[in-house]
ROSE-4610 file (N, C-alpha, C; in Angstrom, 1 decimal, always signed):
// ROSE-4610
residu = [M/M/M/R/R/R/H/H/H/F/F/F/G/G/G/N/N/N/Y/Y/Y/Y/Y/Y/Y/Y/Y/Y/Y/Y/K/K/K/T/T/T/N/N/N/N/N/N/P/P/P/E/E/E/C/C/C/K/K/K/E/E/E/L/L/L/I/I/I/E/E/E/K/K/K/I/I/I/I/I/I/N/N/N/R/R/R/Y/Y/Y/G/G/G/L/L/L/N/N/N/I/I/I/G/G/G/L/L/L/D/D/D/M/M/M/H/H/H/Q/Q/Q/R/R/R/I/I/I/Y/Y/Y/I/I/I/V/V/V/D/D/D/D/D/D/N/N/N/F/F/F/V/V/V/S/S/S/N/N/N/K/K/K/V/V/V/K/K/K/H/H/H/L/L/L/L/L/L/A/A/A/I/I/I/Q/Q/Q/G/G/G/D/D/D/I/I/I/G/G/G/Q/Q/Q/T/T/T/V/V/V/K/K/K/V/V/V/G/G/G/L/L/L/F/F/F/T/T/T/G/G/G/L/L/L/R/R/R/E/E/E/D/D/D/E/E/E/I/I/I/I/I/I/Y/Y/Y/I/I/I/H/H/H/N/N/N/K/K/K/E/E/E/L/L/L/C/C/C/S/S/S/N/N/N/L/L/L/G/G/G/G/G/G/C/C/C/S/S/S/C/C/C/N/N/N/K/K/K/L/L/L/H/H/H/T/T/T/V/V/V/T/T/T/K/K/K/P/P/P/N/N/N/G/G/G/L/L/L/T/T/T/V/V/V/I/I/I/V/V/V/I/I/I/N/N/N/W/W/W/F/F/F/R/R/R/G/G/G/H/H/H/K/K/K/K/K/K/C/C/C/Y/Y/Y/F/F/F/T/T/T/I/I/I/L/L/L/P/P/P/T/T/T/I/I/I/M/M/M/W/W/W/E/E/E/Q/Q/Q/F/F/F/R/R/R/N/N/N/I/I/I/P/P/P/N/N/N/F/F/F/P/P/P/H/H/H/V/V/V/D/D/D/I/I/I/D/D/D/I/I/I/A/A/A/H/H/H/K/K/K/L/L/L/T/T/T/K/K/K/K/K/K/K/K/K/A/A/A/N/N/N/L/L/L/M/M/M/F/F/F/V/V/V/E/E/E/L/L/L/R/R/R/K/K/K/L/L/L/H/H/H/Y/Y/Y/N/N/N/I/I/I/M/M/M/R/R/R/R/R/R/S/S/S/M/M/M/D/D/D/M/M/M/N/N/N/E/E/E/A/A/A/D/D/D/I/I/I/L/L/L/A/A/A/G/G/G/R/R/R/A/A/A/K/K/K/S/S/S/V/V/V/S/S/S/A/A/A/K/K/K/H/H/H/Y/Y/Y/A/A/A/M/M/M/Y/Y/Y/E/E/E/L/L/L/D/D/D/K/K/K/L/L/L/R/R/R/G/G/G/I/I/I/C/C/C/S/S/S/G/G/G/M/M/M/E/E/E/K/K/K/I/I/I/W/W/W/T/T/T/K/K/K/Y/Y/Y/L/L/L]
num = [1/1/1/2/2/2/3/3/3/4/4/4/5/5/5/6/6/6/7/7/7/8/8/8/9/9/9/10/10/10/11/11/11/12/12/12/13/13/13/14/14/14/15/15/15/16/16/16/17/17/17/18/18/18/19/19/19/20/20/20/21/21/21/22/22/22/23/23/23/24/24/24/25/25/25/26/26/26/27/27/27/28/28/28/29/29/29/30/30/30/31/31/31/32/32/32/33/33/33/34/34/34/35/35/35/36/36/36/37/37/37/38/38/38/39/39/39/40/40/40/41/41/41/42/42/42/43/43/43/44/44/44/45/45/45/46/46/46/47/47/47/48/48/48/49/49/49/50/50/50/51/51/51/52/52/52/53/53/53/54/54/54/55/55/55/56/56/56/57/57/57/58/58/58/59/59/59/60/60/60/61/61/61/62/62/62/63/63/63/64/64/64/65/65/65/66/66/66/67/67/67/68/68/68/69/69/69/70/70/70/71/71/71/72/72/72/73/73/73/74/74/74/75/75/75/76/76/76/77/77/77/78/78/78/79/79/79/80/80/80/81/81/81/82/82/82/83/83/83/84/84/84/85/85/85/86/86/86/87/87/87/88/88/88/89/89/89/90/90/90/91/91/91/92/92/92/93/93/93/94/94/94/95/95/95/96/96/96/97/97/97/98/98/98/99/99/99/100/100/100/101/101/101/102/102/102/103/103/103/104/104/104/105/105/105/106/106/106/107/107/107/108/108/108/109/109/109/110/110/110/111/111/111/112/112/112/113/113/113/114/114/114/115/115/115/116/116/116/117/117/117/118/118/118/119/119/119/120/120/120/121/121/121/122/122/122/123/123/123/124/124/124/125/125/125/126/126/126/127/127/127/128/128/128/129/129/129/130/130/130/131/131/131/132/132/132/133/133/133/134/134/134/135/135/135/136/136/136/137/137/137/138/138/138/139/139/139/140/140/140/141/141/141/142/142/142/143/143/143/144/144/144/145/145/145/146/146/146/147/147/147/148/148/148/149/149/149/150/150/150/151/151/151/152/152/152/153/153/153/154/154/154/155/155/155/156/156/156/157/157/157/158/158/158/159/159/159/160/160/160/161/161/161/162/162/162/163/163/163/164/164/164/165/165/165/166/166/166/167/167/167/168/168/168/169/169/169/170/170/170/171/171/171/172/172/172/173/173/173/174/174/174/175/175/175/176/176/176/177/177/177/178/178/178/179/179/179/180/180/180/181/181/181/182/182/182/183/183/183/184/184/184/185/185/185/186/186/186/187/187/187/188/188/188/189/189/189/190/190/190/191/191/191/192/192/192/193/193/193/194/194/194/195/195/195/196/196/196/197/197/197/198/198/198/199/199/199/200/200/200/201/201/201/202/202/202/203/203/203/204/204/204/205/205/205/206/206/206/207/207/207/208/208/208/209/209/209/210/210/210/211/211/211/212/212/212/213/213/213/214/214/214/215/215/215/216/216/216/217/217/217/218/218/218/219/219/219]
x = [+20.7/+20.5/+19.4/+19.3/+18.3/+16.9/+16.7/+15.3/+14.9/+15.7/+15.3/+14.1/+14.1/+12.9/+11.7/+11.7/+10.5/+10.1/+11.1/+10.9/+10.1/+10.6/+9.9/+8.5/+8.4/+7.1/+6.1/+6.6/+5.8/+5.4/+6.4/+6.2/+5.2/+5.4/+4.6/+3.4/+3.5/+2.5/+2.5/+3.6/+3.8/+4.8/+4.4/+5.3/+6.4/+6.0/+7.0/+8.1/+7.8/+8.9/+9.9/+9.3/+10.1/+11.0/+10.5/+11.3/+12.4/+12.1/+13.0/+14.2/+13.9/+15.0/+15.9/+15.3/+16.0/+16.9/+16.4/+17.2/+18.4/+18.2/+19.3/+20.4/+19.9/+20.9/+21.7/+21.1/+21.8/+22.6/+22.1/+22.8/+24.2/+24.2/+25.4/+26.1/+25.7/+26.4/+26.5/+25.4/+25.4/+25.4/+25.1/+25.1/+26.3/+27.3/+28.6/+29.3/+29.8/+30.5/+29.7/+28.3/+27.4/+26.7/+27.1/+26.5/+26.8/+25.8/+25.9/+25.8/+25.6/+25.3/+26.5/+27.7/+28.9/+29.4/+28.8/+29.2/+28.7/+29.4/+29.1/+28.5/+27.3/+26.7/+26.6/+26.8/+26.6/+25.2/+24.4/+23.0/+22.8/+22.6/+22.4/+20.9/+20.6/+19.2/+18.3/+18.8/+18.0/+17.6/+18.5/+18.1/+17.0/+17.0/+15.9/+14.6/+14.7/+13.5/+12.8/+13.6/+13.1/+12.4/+13.1/+12.5/+11.2/+11.2/+9.9/+8.8/+9.2/+8.2/+7.5/+8.4/+7.9/+7.0/+7.4/+6.7/+5.4/+5.3/+4.0/+3.0/+3.5/+2.6/+1.8/+2.2/+1.5/+0.1/-0.9/-2.3/-2.9/-4.1/-5.0/-4.5/-5.0/-4.7/-3.2/-2.6/-1.2/-0.4/-0.9/-0.2/-0.2/-1.4/-1.5/-0.5/-0.3/+0.7/+2.1/+2.4/+3.7/+3.9/+2.9/+3.1/+3.3/+2.6/+2.8/+4.2/+4.7/+6.1/+7.1/+6.9/+7.8/+7.7/+6.5/+6.4/+6.7/+6.6/+6.9/+8.4/+8.9/+10.2/+10.1/+8.9/+8.8/+9.1/+9.5/+9.8/+8.4/+8.4/+7.2/+6.3/+6.9/+6.1/+5.6/+6.3/+5.9/+4.7/+4.6/+3.5/+2.2/+2.3/+1.2/+0.8/+1.8/+1.5/+0.7/+1.1/+0.4/-1.0/-1.3/-2.6/-3.5/-3.0/-3.8/-3.9/-3.0/-2.9/-4.0/-4.5/-5.5/-4.9/-5.8/-5.4/-5.8/-5.0/-5.3/-5.5/-6.5/-6.8/-6.1/-5.4/-4.7/-3.4/-3.3/-2.0/-1.2/-1.5/-0.8/+0.4/+1.2/+2.4/+2.0/+1.0/+0.5/+1.6/+1.7/+2.8/+2.2/+0.9/+0.3/+0.9/+0.6/+1.2/+0.4/-0.6/-1.4/-0.7/-1.2/-0.7/-1.2/-0.5/-0.9/-0.7/-1.6/-1.5/-1.7/-1.0/-1.1/-1.3/-2.4/-2.7/-2.2/-1.3/-0.7/-1.5/-1.5/-2.2/-1.8/-0.6/+0.0/-0.4/-1.4/-1.9/-1.1/-0.3/+0.5/+0.0/+0.2/-0.1/+1.1/+1.4/+2.6/+2.0/+2.5/+2.1/+3.1/+2.9/+3.8/+3.6/+4.6/+4.5/+5.1/+6.4/+7.1/+7.0/+7.5/+7.5/+8.9/+9.3/+10.7/+10.8/+11.7/+12.0/+13.5/+14.1/+15.5/+16.2/+17.1/+17.8/+17.0/+15.8/+14.9/+14.0/+14.1/+13.3/+12.5/+11.3/+10.4/+9.7/+10.1/+9.6/+8.3/+8.4/+7.3/+7.5/+6.5/+6.6/+5.6/+5.7/+4.9/+4.3/+3.0/+2.3/+1.4/+1.1/+0.0/-1.3/-2.0/-3.2/-4.2/-4.4/-5.4/-4.9/-3.6/-3.0/-3.2/-2.9/-3.1/-4.5/-5.4/-6.9/-7.3/-6.8/-7.2/-6.6/-5.4/-4.7/-5.4/-5.8/-6.4/-7.8/-8.4/-9.8/-9.8/-8.6/-8.6/-9.0/-10.1/-10.6/-9.6/-8.8/-7.9/-6.6/-5.5/-4.2/-3.2/-3.3/-2.4/-1.0/-0.1/+1.3/+1.3/+0.3/+0.3/+0.2/-0.4/-0.5/+0.9/+1.8/+3.2/+3.9/+3.7/+4.3/+4.0/+2.7/+2.3/+3.0/+3.0/+3.6/+5.1/+5.7/+7.2/+7.4/+6.5/+6.6/+6.4/+5.5/+5.3/+6.4/+6.9/+8.1/+9.3/+9.4/+10.6/+10.4/+9.1/+8.8/+8.9/+8.3/+8.2/+9.4/+10.1/+11.2/+12.5/+12.4/+13.6/+14.1/+13.2/+13.5/+12.7/+13.3/+12.5/+11.8/+10.7/+9.8/+10.6/+11.5/+12.3/+13.3/+13.6/+14.5/+13.8/+12.5/+11.8/+12.2/+12.6/+13.1/+14.4/+15.3/+16.5/+16.3/+15.3/+15.0/+14.4/+13.5/+12.9/+14.0/+14.9/+16.0/+16.8/+17.1/+17.8/+17.1/+15.8/+15.0/+15.0/+14.7/+14.6/+15.9/+17.0/+18.3/+18.7/+18.0/+18.3/+17.7/+16.7/+16.1/+16.1/+16.6/+16.7/+18.1/+18.4/+19.7/+19.8/+20.9/+21.1/+20.4/+20.3/+19.6/+18.1/+17.5/+16.1/+15.8/+16.6/+16.4/+16.6/+17.6/+17.9/+16.8/+16.1/+15.0/+13.9/+13.6/+12.5/+12.8/+14.1/+14.5/+14.7/+14.5/+14.6/+16.1/+17.0/+18.4/+19.0/+18.2/+18.7/+18.6/+19.3/+19.1/+17.7/+17.3/+15.9/+15.6/+16.6/+16.4/+16.1/+17.0/+16.8/+15.5/+15.1/+13.8/+12.6/+12.7/+11.6/+11.4/+12.5/+12.4/+11.7/+12.1/+11.4/+10.0/+9.7/+8.3/+7.4/+7.9/+7.0/+6.9/+8.0/+8.1/+8.4/+9.0/+9.5/+9.1/+8.0/+7.5/+7.4/+7.0/+6.8/+8.1/+9.2/+10.5/+11.2/+10.7/+11.2/+11.0/+12.0/+11.8/+11.0/+11.2/+10.5/+9.0/+8.5/+7.1/+6.6/+7.3/+6.8/+6.7/+7.8/+7.7/+8.4/+9.3/+10.1/+9.5/+8.6/+8.0/+7.3/+6.5/+5.8/+6.8/+7.9/+8.9/+9.6/+9.9/+10.6/+9.8/+8.6/+7.8/+7.3/+7.0/+6.6/+7.6/+8.8/+9.9/+9.8/+9.3/+9.2/+7.8/+6.8/+5.4/+5.1]
y = [+21.5/+22.3/+21.7/+20.4/+19.8/+20.0/+20.5/+20.8/+22.2/+23.0/+24.4/+24.4/+23.5/+23.4/+23.2/+22.2/+22.0/+23.2/+23.9/+25.1/+26.1/+26.4/+27.4/+26.9/+25.6/+25.1/+25.4/+25.1/+25.4/+26.9/+27.8/+29.2/+29.7/+29.2/+29.8/+28.9/+27.6/+26.6/+26.6/+26.7/+26.7/+25.6/+24.5/+23.5/+23.9/+24.9/+25.3/+26.1/+26.8/+27.4/+26.4/+25.3/+24.3/+23.7/+23.4/+22.9/+23.8/+25.1/+26.1/+26.2/+26.2/+26.2/+25.0/+23.8/+22.6/+22.6/+23.2/+23.3/+24.2/+25.3/+26.3/+25.6/+24.9/+24.2/+23.2/+22.4/+21.4/+22.0/+23.1/+23.7/+24.3/+25.0/+25.6/+24.8/+23.6/+22.7/+23.2/+23.8/+24.5/+23.4/+22.2/+21.2/+20.3/+20.7/+19.9/+20.1/+19.0/+19.0/+19.0/+19.0/+19.0/+17.7/+16.7/+15.4/+14.7/+14.4/+13.8/+12.2/+11.7/+10.2/+9.4/+9.9/+9.1/+9.1/+9.9/+9.9/+8.6/+8.2/+7.1/+7.6/+7.0/+7.4/+6.2/+6.5/+5.4/+5.6/+4.5/+4.6/+3.4/+3.6/+2.4/+2.1/+1.0/+0.5/+1.4/+2.0/+2.9/+4.2/+4.7/+5.8/+5.5/+4.3/+3.9/+3.7/+3.0/+2.7/+4.0/+5.0/+6.3/+7.1/+7.1/+7.8/+7.2/+5.9/+5.2/+5.4/+5.4/+5.6/+7.0/+8.0/+9.4/+9.5/+8.9/+9.0/+8.3/+7.1/+6.4/+7.0/+8.0/+8.6/+9.8/+10.1/+11.2/+10.6/+11.3/+10.9/+11.5/+11.0/+11.6/+11.2/+12.0/+11.7/+11.9/+12.9/+13.2/+12.0/+11.5/+10.3/+9.1/+9.0/+8.0/+8.2/+9.4/+9.7/+9.4/+9.7/+9.4/+7.9/+7.1/+5.7/+5.1/+5.6/+5.0/+5.3/+6.5/+6.8/+6.0/+5.7/+4.9/+3.4/+2.9/+1.4/+1.1/+2.0/+1.7/+2.1/+3.2/+3.7/+4.4/+4.7/+5.3/+6.8/+7.3/+8.8/+9.5/+10.8/+11.6/+11.4/+11.6/+11.5/+10.1/+9.1/+7.7/+7.4/+8.0/+7.8/+8.4/+9.6/+10.2/+9.3/+8.7/+7.9/+6.7/+6.0/+4.7/+5.0/+6.3/+6.6/+6.8/+7.5/+7.9/+6.9/+6.0/+5.2/+4.1/+3.7/+2.7/+1.3/+0.4/-0.9/-1.9/-2.9/-3.9/-5.2/-5.9/-7.2/-8.4/-8.2/-9.3/-9.6/-10.7/-11.0/-12.1/-12.3/-13.3/-12.8/-12.0/-11.5/-10.3/-9.6/-8.5/-7.4/-6.8/-5.8/-4.4/-4.2/-2.9/-1.9/-0.6/+0.4/+0.7/-0.1/+0.1/-0.6/-0.4/-1.0/-2.5/-3.4/-4.7/-5.1/-5.6/-5.9/-7.4/-7.9/-9.3/-9.2/-9.7/-9.8/-11.1/-11.0/-12.2/-12.7/-14.0/-14.5/-13.9/-13.3/-12.8/-11.3/-10.8/-9.5/-8.4/-8.7/-7.8/-7.8/-6.6/-6.5/-6.0/-6.8/-6.4/-5.6/-4.3/-3.4/-3.4/-3.9/-3.9/-2.6/-1.7/-0.4/-0.2/-0.5/-0.4/+1.0/+2.0/+3.4/+3.9/+4.3/+4.7/+6.1/+6.9/+8.3/+8.5/+8.5/+8.6/+7.5/+7.9/+6.9/+6.5/+7.1/+6.7/+5.6/+4.5/+3.3/+2.9/+2.4/+2.0/+0.7/-0.5/-1.7/-2.1/-2.3/-2.7/-2.3/-2.3/-2.1/-3.0/-2.9/-3.8/-3.0/-3.2/-2.4/-3.4/-3.2/-3.9/-3.7/-4.7/-4.6/-3.6/-3.5/-2.5/-1.1/-0.9/+0.4/+0.8/-0.2/+0.1/+0.4/-0.3/+0.0/+1.3/+1.7/+3.0/+4.1/+3.9/+4.9/+5.1/+4.0/+4.1/+4.7/+4.6/+5.1/+6.6/+7.2/+8.7/+9.3/+10.2/+10.7/+11.6/+12.3/+13.2/+13.3/+13.2/+13.1/+14.0/+15.4/+16.3/+16.4/+17.0/+17.1/+17.9/+18.8/+19.6/+18.7/+17.6/+16.7/+16.2/+15.9/+15.5/+16.7/+17.9/+19.1/+19.3/+19.0/+19.1/+18.0/+16.8/+15.7/+15.9/+16.6/+17.0/+17.9/+18.8/+19.8/+19.0/+18.0/+17.3/+16.3/+15.6/+14.7/+15.5/+16.7/+17.5/+18.0/+18.3/+18.7/+17.6/+16.5/+15.4/+14.5/+14.3/+13.3/+13.9/+15.2/+15.9/+15.2/+14.7/+14.1/+14.7/+14.9/+15.4/+14.2/+14.5/+13.4/+12.5/+13.1/+12.4/+11.4/+11.6/+10.8/+9.5/+9.4/+8.2/+7.1/+7.4/+6.4/+5.7/+6.5/+6.0/+5.2/+5.6/+4.9/+3.5/+3.5/+2.3/+1.3/+1.8/+0.9/+0.3/+1.2/+0.7/-0.4/-0.3/-1.3/-2.6/-2.5/-3.6/-4.4/-3.6/-4.3/-5.2/-5.0/-5.7/-7.1/-7.3/-8.7/-9.3/-8.5/-9.0/-9.1/-9.8/-9.7/-8.4/-8.1/-6.8/-6.7/-7.8/-7.9/-7.6/-8.2/-8.0/-6.5/-6.0/-4.6/-3.6/-3.9/-3.0/-3.0/-4.2/-4.3/-3.4/-3.5/-2.7/-1.2/-0.8/+0.6/+1.0/+0.1/+0.5/+0.6/+0.0/+0.1/-1.1/-2.1/-3.3/-3.2/-4.1/-4.1/-4.6/-4.1/-4.3/-5.8/-6.5/-8.0/-8.7/-8.4/-9.1/-8.7/-7.4/-7.0/-7.6/-7.6/-8.2/-9.7/-10.4/-11.8/-12.0/-11.2/-11.3/-10.9/-9.8/-9.3/-10.2/-10.9/-11.7/-13.2/-13.7/-15.1/-15.6/-14.7/-15.2/-14.4/-13.7/-12.9/-13.7/-15.0/-15.8/-16.2/-16.1/-16.5/-15.3/-14.1/-13.0/-13.2/-13.3/-13.6/-12.4/-11.2/-10.1/-10.2/-10.9/-11.1/-12.3/-13.4/-14.7/-14.7/-14.2/-14.3/-13.1/-12.5/-11.5/-10.1/-9.7/-8.4/-8.1/-9.1/-8.9/-8.7/-9.5/-9.5/-8.1/-7.6/-6.4/-5.2/-5.1/-4.0/-4.2/-5.4/-5.7/-5.2/-5.3/-4.8/-3.3/-2.6/-1.1/-0.6/-1.4/-0.9/-0.9]
z = [+13.7/+12.4/+11.6/+11.5/+10.7/+11.1/+12.4/+12.9/+12.6/+11.9/+11.6/+10.7/+9.8/+8.9/+9.6/+10.6/+11.4/+12.2/+12.7/+13.5/+12.7/+11.5/+10.7/+10.2/+10.0/+9.7/+10.9/+12.1/+13.3/+13.4/+13.1/+13.2/+12.1/+10.9/+9.8/+9.3/+9.7/+9.2/+7.7/+7.1/+5.7/+5.3/+4.7/+4.4/+3.3/+2.5/+1.5/+2.2/+3.3/+4.0/+4.6/+5.2/+5.7/+4.6/+3.4/+2.3/+1.9/+1.9/+1.4/+2.4/+3.7/+4.7/+4.6/+4.5/+4.3/+3.1/+2.0/+0.8/+1.0/+1.7/+1.9/+2.8/+3.8/+4.7/+3.9/+3.0/+2.2/+1.2/+0.5/-0.6/-0.1/+1.1/+1.5/+2.6/+2.8/+3.7/+5.1/+5.6/+6.9/+8.0/+7.7/+8.8/+8.8/+7.9/+7.9/+9.2/+9.8/+11.0/+12.3/+12.1/+13.2/+13.4/+12.7/+12.8/+14.1/+14.9/+16.2/+16.1/+14.9/+14.8/+15.2/+15.0/+15.2/+16.7/+17.5/+18.9/+19.6/+20.7/+21.5/+22.8/+23.2/+24.4/+25.4/+26.6/+27.6/+28.3/+28.2/+28.7/+29.6/+30.9/+31.8/+31.9/+32.5/+32.5/+33.3/+34.4/+35.2/+34.4/+33.6/+32.7/+31.8/+31.2/+30.3/+31.0/+32.1/+32.9/+33.4/+33.9/+34.4/+33.2/+32.1/+30.9/+30.5/+30.4/+30.0/+31.0/+32.3/+33.3/+33.2/+32.9/+32.8/+31.5/+30.5/+29.2/+29.3/+29.9/+29.9/+30.9/+31.8/+32.7/+32.0/+30.8/+30.1/+29.7/+30.0/+29.8/+28.6/+28.3/+27.2/+25.8/+24.8/+23.4/+23.2/+23.8/+23.6/+24.2/+25.3/+25.9/+24.9/+24.2/+23.2/+22.0/+21.6/+20.6/+21.1/+22.3/+22.9/+22.9/+23.3/+23.4/+22.0/+21.0/+19.7/+19.2/+19.5/+19.1/+19.8/+21.1/+21.9/+21.5/+21.3/+21.1/+19.6/+18.7/+17.3/+16.9/+17.5/+17.1/+15.7/+15.2/+13.9/+14.0/+12.8/+12.7/+12.7/+12.9/+13.0/+11.7/+10.6/+9.4/+9.1/+9.6/+9.5/+10.4/+11.6/+12.5/+11.8/+11.2/+10.5/+9.4/+8.7/+7.5/+7.9/+9.0/+9.3/+9.9/+10.3/+10.8/+9.6/+8.5/+7.4/+6.3/+6.2/+5.0/+5.1/+3.9/+3.8/+4.2/+4.6/+4.9/+3.8/+3.6/+2.6/+3.3/+2.9/+3.6/+3.0/+1.9/+1.2/+1.9/+2.6/+3.3/+2.6/+1.3/+0.5/-0.2/+0.4/-0.3/-1.2/-0.9/-1.7/-1.8/-3.0/-3.2/-3.4/-3.1/-3.2/-2.2/-2.4/-1.6/-0.3/+0.0/+1.3/+2.4/+3.6/+4.8/+4.9/+5.4/+5.7/+7.1/+7.8/+9.2/+9.5/+10.4/+10.9/+12.4/+12.9/+14.3/+14.9/+15.9/+16.5/+17.7/+18.0/+19.2/+20.5/+20.6/+21.8/+22.1/+21.3/+21.5/+20.8/+19.9/+19.1/+17.6/+17.0/+15.6/+14.9/+13.8/+12.9/+11.8/+11.6/+10.5/+9.5/+8.3/+7.2/+6.5/+6.4/+5.9/+4.6/+4.4/+3.1/+2.5/+3.3/+2.8/+2.8/+1.7/+1.5/+0.9/+1.6/+1.1/+1.1/+0.0/-0.1/+0.7/+1.7/+2.5/+3.7/+3.9/+5.0/+4.6/+5.3/+5.0/+6.2/+5.9/+7.0/+6.4/+7.0/+6.5/+7.2/+8.5/+9.3/+10.8/+11.6/+13.0/+13.7/+15.1/+15.9/+17.0/+17.2/+18.3/+19.0/+20.3/+20.9/+20.2/+19.9/+19.1/+19.6/+20.9/+21.5/+21.1/+21.3/+21.0/+19.6/+18.7/+17.2/+16.9/+17.4/+17.1/+17.6/+18.8/+19.4/+18.6/+18.1/+17.3/+16.0/+15.3/+14.0/+14.2/+15.3/+15.5/+15.8/+16.0/+16.2/+14.9/+14.9/+13.6/+12.8/+13.5/+12.8/+13.6/+12.8/+13.4/+12.7/+12.9/+12.2/+12.9/+12.2/+12.7/+14.0/+14.2/+15.4/+16.7/+16.6/+17.7/+18.1/+17.2/+17.5/+18.0/+17.6/+18.1/+19.6/+19.9/+21.4/+22.2/+21.6/+22.2/+22.5/+21.5/+21.7/+22.9/+23.1/+24.2/+25.5/+25.6/+26.8/+27.1/+26.1/+26.3/+26.8/+26.3/+26.7/+28.2/+28.6/+29.9/+30.9/+30.6/+31.5/+31.6/+30.5/+30.5/+29.9/+29.6/+29.0/+27.8/+27.0/+25.7/+24.6/+23.4/+22.3/+21.7/+21.1/+20.5/+19.6/+18.8/+17.8/+18.5/+19.8/+20.5/+21.0/+20.9/+21.3/+20.4/+19.2/+18.2/+18.7/+19.3/+19.8/+21.1/+21.9/+23.1/+22.8/+21.8/+21.3/+20.8/+20.0/+19.5/+20.7/+21.7/+22.8/+23.5/+23.7/+24.4/+23.5/+22.2/+21.4/+21.3/+21.3/+21.1/+22.3/+23.4/+24.6/+24.6/+23.7/+23.6/+22.2/+21.2/+19.9/+19.4/+18.4/+17.8/+16.9/+16.5/+15.8/+14.5/+13.8/+12.5/+12.7/+13.7/+13.9/+14.3/+15.2/+15.7/+14.5/+13.7/+12.5/+11.5/+11.3/+10.4/+10.9/+12.2/+12.8/+12.7/+12.8/+12.7/+11.2/+10.3/+8.9/+8.4/+9.1/+8.8/+8.1/+8.0/+7.3/+5.8/+5.1/+3.6/+3.3/+2.1/+1.7/+1.5/+1.0/+0.7/+2.0/+3.0/+4.3/+5.0/+4.9/+5.5/+4.8/+3.5/+2.7/+3.1/+3.2/+3.5/+4.9/+5.9/+7.2/+7.1/+6.4/+6.4/+5.7/+4.7/+3.9/+4.3/+4.9/+5.1/+6.5/+7.3/+8.6/+9.8/+9.7/+10.8/+12.1/+11.9/+13.1/+13.7/+13.0/+13.6/+14.3/+14.2/+14.9/+16.4/+17.2/+18.6/+19.3/+18.8/+19.3/+19.2/+18.1/+17.9/+18.6/+18.5/+19.1/+20.6/+21.3/+22.7/+23.4/+22.7/+23.4/+23.7/+22.8/+22.9/+24.2/+24.6/+25.9/+27.1/+27.0/+28.1/+28.1/+26.8/+26.7/+27.4/+27.1/+27.6/+29.0/+29.4/+30.7/+31.7/+31.4/+32.3/+32.6/+31.6/+31.8/+32.1/+31.9/+32.2/+33.7]
């Protein structure tokens, strides 16, 4: 139900139409009783490995979009946001609204985002440095690129693009404790996330040593 707004945006290319549909759904409670978040799913390691294998086989610019979605676990609008947002070079606890990046010796880049919309929170994410630089060098990244990526992920791996976020969390959770994985997913309390983002990035096992091991298993 919640994707109807995106569907009409795709059909009309009119963001106001999308907003109107979402308001109608919320106003009349059309999505009540349709929430799938409370269900429990059983996912074995072979399922995850096969899905990742199919997703990483997608080539070209769209393959790059899929990889960014898979490796970051970000929502669609957050991926567009980190591509377009300015970077700030001040890494001394700066509180401006730009992106801040920290390049780690192990070939990973931590992107501090701090973008919040209602109950949706995005503190920071982690990408291989090469992938991050390639993504930022794409001259134009409109929403239509994600729409095309969605069609390919559905065709190649039978997954919607938005489900890459769940796949990412599943993979991260296998090598991090729940608090670390929840911070990456934007589910942790802001005080805890801010503490990690500002002072203890080097103590996150996923950054120091675990991230390479996590993805090497699936690459």
